[in-house]
LUMMI-866684 format. One record per residue: z negated, x, y of N, C-alpha, C in turn; residue in three letters. Coordinates in steps of 0.1 Angstrom, whole numbers, padded with zeros to 4 digits, always signed. Atoms other than C-alpha are relative to their C-alpha. Layout:
// LUMMI-866684
ZXYZXYZXYALA ...
END
This chain:
// LUMMI-866684
-0002+0000+0015-1125-0047+0091+0006+0013-0005MET -0006-0010+0005-1121-0017+0071+0001+0001-0012ASN -0001-0001+0012-1109-0007+0038-0001+0013-0006THR +0003-0012+0009-1118+0021+0012+0005-0001-0011TYR -0007-0002+0013-1101+0034-0018-0012-0003-0009GLU +0010+0000+0009-1134+0035-0036-0013-0007+0005ASP +0012+0007-0002-1166+0016-0040-0009+0003-0009PHE +0011-0001+0010-1200+0024-0056-0009-0010+0001SER +0010+0009+0002-1222-0001-0068-0015+0005+0002GLY +0015-0004-0002-1260+0000-0064-0007+0009-0010CYS +0005-0008+0011-1265+0015-0098+0007+0015+0000ASP -0006-0011+0001-1243+0044-0091-0006+0008+0013ILE +0007-0005-0010-1259+0051-0057+0013+0005+0013GLY -0008-0003-0010-1242+0063-0023+0008+0012-0002GLY -0003+0011-0011-1221+0067-0006+0009-0011-0005PRO -0005+0012+0006-1212+0032-0012+0017-0002+0002PRO -0014+0002-0003-1178+0034+0004+0006+0014+0004LEU -0006-0011-0003-1155+0063+0004+0015+0001-0001SER -0015+0000+0001-1118+0074+0009+0004-0011+0009ASN -0002+0012-0010-1114+0053+0041+0013+0003+0001ALA -0014+0001-0003-1079+0041+0045+0004-0007+0012LEU -0002+0005-0013-1084+0026+0078-0002-0015+0002GLY +0004+0013-0002-1087-0009+0092+0006-0005+0013GLY -0003+0006-0012-1082-0034+0120-0010-0005+0007VAL +0012+0004-0008-1102-0046+0148+0007-0016+0007VAL -0004+0016-0005-1097-0086+0158-0011-0002+0011LEU +0008+0003-0012-1109-0094+0193+0000-0015+0003ASP +0002+0013-0004-1121-0129+0199-0007-0005+0011PHE +0010+0002-0011-1142-0125+0228-0012-0001-0003GLY +0014+0005+0004-1177-0135+0232-0001-0014-0004VAL +0002+0013+0007-1186-0163+0211-0014-0004+0004GLN +0014+0005-0004-1214-0188+0222-0010+0001-0013PRO +0011+0000+0009-1246-0184+0202-0004-0014-0005ALA +0006+0013+0004-1261-0213+0181+0003+0000-0017GLY +0000+0000+0015-1266-0221+0144+0015-0006-0005ALA -0011+0004+0007-1237-0226+0121+0009+0012-0004GLY -0009-0011+0005-1206-0205+0111+0013+0000+0007TYR -0011+0000-0005-1174-0192+0126+0011+0003-0011TYR -0011-0002+0007-1142-0194+0105+0011+0008+0003THR -0009-0011-0004-1117-0166+0106+0010-0002-0007LEU -0011-0001+0010-1082-0171+0094+0010+0009+0008ASN -0010-0009-0007-1060-0141+0105+0012+0005-0006ALA -0013-0002+0005-1024-0136+0099+0002+0015+0006ASP -0004-0013-0005-1017-0099+0098+0013+0005-0001LEU -0013-0003+0000-0983-0100+0096+0008-0001+0014THR -0005+0001-0013-0976-0107+0132-0001+0012+0009ALA -0001-0012-0008-0967-0080+0158-0003+0014-0006ASP +0000-0012+0008-0965-0055+0131-0013+0006-0003ALA +0016-0003+0005-1003-0056+0124+0000+0002-0015LEU -0003-0004+0014-1006-0039+0090-0017+0005-0004PHE +0012-0003+0005-1040-0037+0071+0002+0007-0015TRP -0001-0004+0014-1039-0012+0042-0010-0002-0013GLN +0009+0005+0011-1054-0024+0009+0004+0012-0009MET +0000-0007+0010-1065-0001-0019+0013+0002-0010PRO -0013-0002+0009-1036+0013-0040+0000-0006-0013ALA +0000+0004+0012-1048+0004-0073-0008-0016+0000ASP +0005+0014+0001-1061-0031-0063-0015-0001+0001GLY +0015+0001-0004-1099-0023-0061-0005+0009+0008THR +0006-0010-0012-1119-0006-0035-0013-0009+0007GLY +0011+0002-0007-1145-0013-0010+0006-0006+0015GLY -0003+0007-0013-1142-0037+0022-0013-0001+0008TYR +0011-0002-0011-1164-0032+0053+0003-0012+0011GLU -0001+0011-0014-1169-0063+0079-0010+0006+0010LEU +0008-0002-0009-1182-0051+0109-0001-0010+0011VAL +0001+0011-0011-1195-0077+0134-0003+0006+0011ILE +0004-0010-0012-1196-0062+0170+0003-0012+0010ALA -0003+0008-0012-1199-0077+0204+0008+0010+0011ASN -0008-0008-0011-1179-0047+0222+0008+0011-0010ALA -0006-0010+0007-1155-0022+0211+0011+0007+0010TYR -0006-0010-0009-1142+0010+0229+0014+0004-0009ASP -0011-0006+0008-1106+0018+0217+0002+0013+0003PRO -0003-0016-0002-1106+0053+0234-0011+0008-0010ASN +0008-0010+0008-1136+0064+0214-0001-0008-0015THR -0001+0010+0012-1132+0037+0184-0014-0002-0004ASN +0014+0003+0004-1170+0030+0185+0000-0017+0002VAL +0002+0015+0000-1179-0006+0180-0015-0004+0003ALA +0014+0002-0002-1213-0020+0194-0004-0011-0008THR +0004+0009+0009-1229-0039+0166-0007-0011+0005LEU +0007+0012-0003-1240-0075+0168-0012-0001-0008GLU +0013+0000+0009-1276-0073+0158-0008-0012+0000LEU +0009+0013-0001-1288-0108+0165-0003-0005-0014SER +0005+0006+0013-1309-0125+0136+0011-0009-0003PRO -0010+0011+0007-1288-0144+0112+0014+0002+0000GLY -0015-0004-0003-1254-0128+0122+0003+0008-0013THR -0005-0005+0013-1238-0121+0087+0009-0006-0004GLN -0012+0006+0005-1207-0130+0067-0009-0012-0008PRO +0004+0012+0006-1212-0166+0051-0001+0006-0016MET +0002+0001+0013-1224-0166+0015+0007-0011-0010LEU -0006+0009+0007-1202-0182-0009+0006+0001-0014TRP -0005-0004+0012-1188-0186-0045+0014+0006+0001GLY -0011-0006-0001-1158-0165-0050+0009+0000-0015THR -0009-0003+0010-1126-0165-0072-0003-0004-0014GLY +0002+0004+0016-1125-0166-0110-0013+0006-0005ASP +0011-0001+0008-1160-0154-0115-0008-0014+0000HIS +0009+0011+0001-1172-0189-0112+0001-0005-0015GLU +0001+0005+0015-1183-0207-0144+0000-0013-0001THR -0013-0006+0005-1159-0221-0156+0009+0002+0012PRO -0010-0002-0011-1131-0206-0137+0007-0009+0005PRO -0006+0010-0006-1117-0229-0113+0014+0003+0004ASP -0014-0002-0002-1084-0212-0111+0003+0006+0015GLY -0003-0006-0013-1087-0198-0076+0004+0016+0000ARG -0004-0013+0001-1069-0164-0071-0013+0011+0006VAL +0007-0009-0006-1092-0134-0066-0013+0003-0011GLY +0010-0004+0007-1122-0116-0080-0009+0007+0009THR +0010-0006-0009-1155-0105-0062-0012+0000-0007GLN +0014-0004+0006-1187-0090-0076-0010-0005+0008GLY +0013+0006-0007-1222-0103-0066-0006+0011+0007PRO +0006-0011-0006-1231-0067-0052+0006+0003+0015TRP -0004-0004-0015-1229-0060-0014-0011+0006+0008GLY +0012-0006-0008-1246-0040+0012-0001-0008+0012TYR +0004+0007-0012-1263-0054+0040-0007+0011+0009ASP +0007-0008-0008-1271-0032+0070-0011-0008+0007ASP +0013+0004-0005-1307-0044+0076-0011+0005-0003ASP +0013-0010+0004-1332-0020+0062+0000+0013+0001ASN +0000+0006-0015-1330-0007+0089+0016-0003+0004PRO -0013+0002-0006-1304-0021+0110+0005+0011+0010THR -0005-0012-0009-1287+0012+0123+0013+0003-0001ASP -0013-0004+0001-1252+0011+0116+0006+0008-0012GLY -0003-0006+0011-1253+0028+0082-0007-0006-0012SER +0006+0006+0014-1261+0021+0046-0009+0011-0007PHE +0009-0009+0008-1293+0034+0029-0002-0005-0013ALA +0000+0005+0016-1286+0029-0008-0013+0008-0007SER -0002+0016+0003-1302+0012-0027-0007-0011+0009PRO +0009+0008-0004-1324-0001-0004+0008-0012+0012ASP -0008+0010-0005-1296-0021+0014+0011-0006-0007GLU -0010+0003+0009-1276-0031-0016-0006-0012-0005CYS +0005+0012+0004-1281-0066-0027+0007-0008-0013TYR -0007+0009+0009-1271-0089-0058-0002-0013+0004ASN +0000+0013-0005-1262-0121-0047+0003-0011-0012TYR -0002+0008+0011-1260-0135-0084-0009-0013+0002ALA +0007+0012-0001-1272-0171-0084-0011-0002-0007ALA +0014+0004+0005-1306-0183-0093+0003-0013-0010GLY -0001+0014+0009-1313-0211-0121+0005-0010+0009ALA -0004+0013-0007-1295-0242-0109+0007+0000+0013GLY -0006-0001-0010-1278-0228-0082+0014-0002+0000GLN -0017+0003-0001-1242-0239-0072+0004+0003+0015CYS -0007-0005+0011-1219-0224-0066-0006+0013-0004PRO +0007-0012+0007-1226-0194-0090+0013+0009-0002THR +0011-0004-0009-1226-0167-0080+0005+0002+0015PHE -0004-0001-0015-1227-0162-0043+0003+0014+0002LEU -0003-0014-0005-1213-0132-0025+0006-0003+0015ALA -0006+0002-0013-1200-0126+0011+0013-0003-0003PRO -0015+0006+0003-1169-0148+0015+0009+0007+0009SER -0013-0006-0008-1139-0131+0024+0014+0002-0011ILE -0010+0003+0011-1106-0139+0007+0015+0008+0010GLU -0013-0004-0005-1071-0120+0013+0011-0006-0008PHE -0012+0008+0004-1038-0138+0008+0010+0007+0003LEU -0012-0008-0003-1007-0117+0003+0010-0006-0007SER -0011+0005+0005-0974-0125-0004+0009+0011-0007GLU -0009-0010+0004-0949-0101-0026+0012+0001+0008PRO -0011-0001-0007-0921-0086-0010+0012-0007-0006PRO -0010+0005+0006-0887-0101-0012+0007+0008-0008ALA -0009-0007+0010-0863-0092-0039-0007+0000-0013GLY +0004-0002+0015-0871-0079-0075-0014+0006-0001ASN +0014-0004+0002-0909-0077-0082-0002+0004-0014VAL +0001-0005+0014-0916-0056-0113-0014-0002-0005CYS +0015+0001+0003-0948-0069-0128-0007+0011-0010TYR +0006-0011+0007-0953-0042-0153-0002+0014+0006PRO +0004-0011-0010-0952-0016-0125-0012+0000+0007ASN +0014+0004-0005-0989-0020-0121-0005+0009+0010CYS +0004-0010-0010-0993+0012-0101+0010+0000+0013ASP -0007+0001-0013-0966+0002-0076+0009+0012+0002HIS -0008-0012-0002-0946+0034-0082+0012-0002+0006SER -0012+0001-0004-0913+0041-0067+0009+0012-0007THR -0004-0013+0009-0906+0075-0087+0007-0003-0013THR -0005+0002+0011-0882+0072-0113-0003+0010-0012ILE -0002+0013+0005-0890+0064-0142-0013-0007+0006PRO +0013+0005-0007-0916+0040-0124-0006-0006-0011PHE +0006+0005+0010-0925+0025-0156-0006+0011-0010LEU +0004-0012+0007-0947+0051-0176-0016-0004-0004ASN +0013+0002+0006-0981+0056-0190-0010-0005+0012VAL +0013+0004-0012-1000+0053-0156+0002-0014+0001LEU +0001+0014-0002-0989+0017-0156-0008-0007-0011ASP +0008+0004+0012-1006+0012-0191-0015+0001+0005PHE +0013+0000-0005-1039+0028-0176-0002-0008+0010ASN +0004+0009-0011-1037+0007-0144-0001-0013-0006CYS +0002+0011+0007-1034-0023-0167-0013-0002-0005PHE +0012-0001+0006-1063-0014-0187-0011-0002+0010LEU +0010+0002-0010-1084-0009-0156-0002-0014+0007ASN +0001+0014-0006-1074-0043-0142-0005-0009-0010ALA +0007+0008+0011-1084-0058-0175-0014+0001+0000PHE +0014-0003+0004-1117-0042-0178-0007-0004+0012SER +0009+0003-0013-1126-0050-0141+0002-0014+0002SER +0000+0015-0001-1114-0088-0145+0009-0004+0010GLY -0007+0005-0009-1088-0088-0121+0011-0009-0003GLN -0011+0010+0005-1063-0116-0119+0013+0005-0003THR -0014-0005+0004-1035-0094-0120+0002+0000-0018TYR +0002-0004+0016-1044-0087-0159+0003-0014-0008ALA -0003+0014+0007-1038-0125-0166+0015-0001+0000ASN -0014-0001+0002-1003-0116-0177+0006-0014-0002CYS -0006+0011+0005-0998-0149-0195-0003-0013+0009ASP +0004+0010-0011-1012-0169-0164-0007-0013-0009ASN +0007+0008+0008-1035-0186-0190-0012-0005+0008SER +0010+0007-0008-1062-0211-0175-0012-0002-0008THR +0011+0003+0009-1084-0216-0206-0007+0011-0003THR +0007-0011+0003-1114-0194-0210+0000+0005-0015PRO -0001-0009-0010-1116-0167-0218+0017+0004+0005PRO -0014-0001-0005-1088-0161-0194+0005+0013-0003ILE -0002-0015+0005-1085-0123-0202+0001+0000-0014LEU +0002-0004+0014-1077-0117-0237+0010+0006-0007ASN -0010-0009+0007-1054-0100-0264+0012-0004+0002VAL -0015+0008-0005-1025-0124-0252+0006+0009+0010LEU -0004-0007-0012-1024-0105-0220+0005+0014-0003ASP -0006-0011+0005-1019-0073-0238+0014-0001-0005PHE -0015+0003+0005-0990-0086-0258+0009-0003+0013ASN -0009+0005-0011-0976-0102-0226+0006+0012+0007CYS -0002-0012-0007-0979-0069-0208+0010+0010-0007PHE -0007-0010+0009-0963-0048-0237+0014-0006+0000LEU -0013+0006-0001-0933-0073-0237+0006+0001+0013ASN -0006-0001-0012-0928-0072-0201+0004+0016+0002LYS -0003-0016+0000-0931-0034-0203+0013+0004-0006PHE -0014-0003+0008-0904-0031-0231+0014-0007+0007SER -0014+0011-0006-0880-0057-0212+0004+0012+0013ALA -0003-0009-0010-0882-0030-0183+0005-0009+0015GLY -0005+0004-0013-0870-0036-0145+0009+0008+0003CYS -0010-0007-0008-0841-0027-0125-0002+0003+0012SER +0007-0004-0012-0862-0023-0096-0015+0002-0002ALA +0014-0001+0001-0898-0013-0088-0006-0011+0005PRO 
END
């Protein structure tokens, strides 16, 4: 599983993923073949395992399914069997109406299948998993969810860019909030509303109030 700071949609063109931040390798051994799905629930806090996420909360995630991995060369042997792919399912607050689950995921994703060669050929391998008429859930997307907990102690909500340099509340936090709002991130739901539209002018007022109140720590 790899993380990238930037992701380019199909309409922008390649490279789809850029500014790599690193990733983790999870080895479950050889799994038996057959119809159905495998469910992965991985705790990345054990044994000092750490997966770097994009600094601004948005970016690209690459899930590589392999049947062998060489830690010396950092080369994974891709699993190319037919039907091997992440499960497609509805995700987060993009469902209509929103069901309150945390997270936002768009319908666009790249599949290495045209051809299957270990790289993405934009736009031939970029797909829109938006649901068709009467399809439930809507929309579909490769199903992957990240659950994280805030650090212990004082957490400053208006410090959107997580800066630690004083003053850690500044105009960059306004820009960060605007980007989160325009991209529909759950973070921008400052007033924790559940009535559509979830993101509205009240969230701006909420952010301004929290920014004005300030924080004693980042």
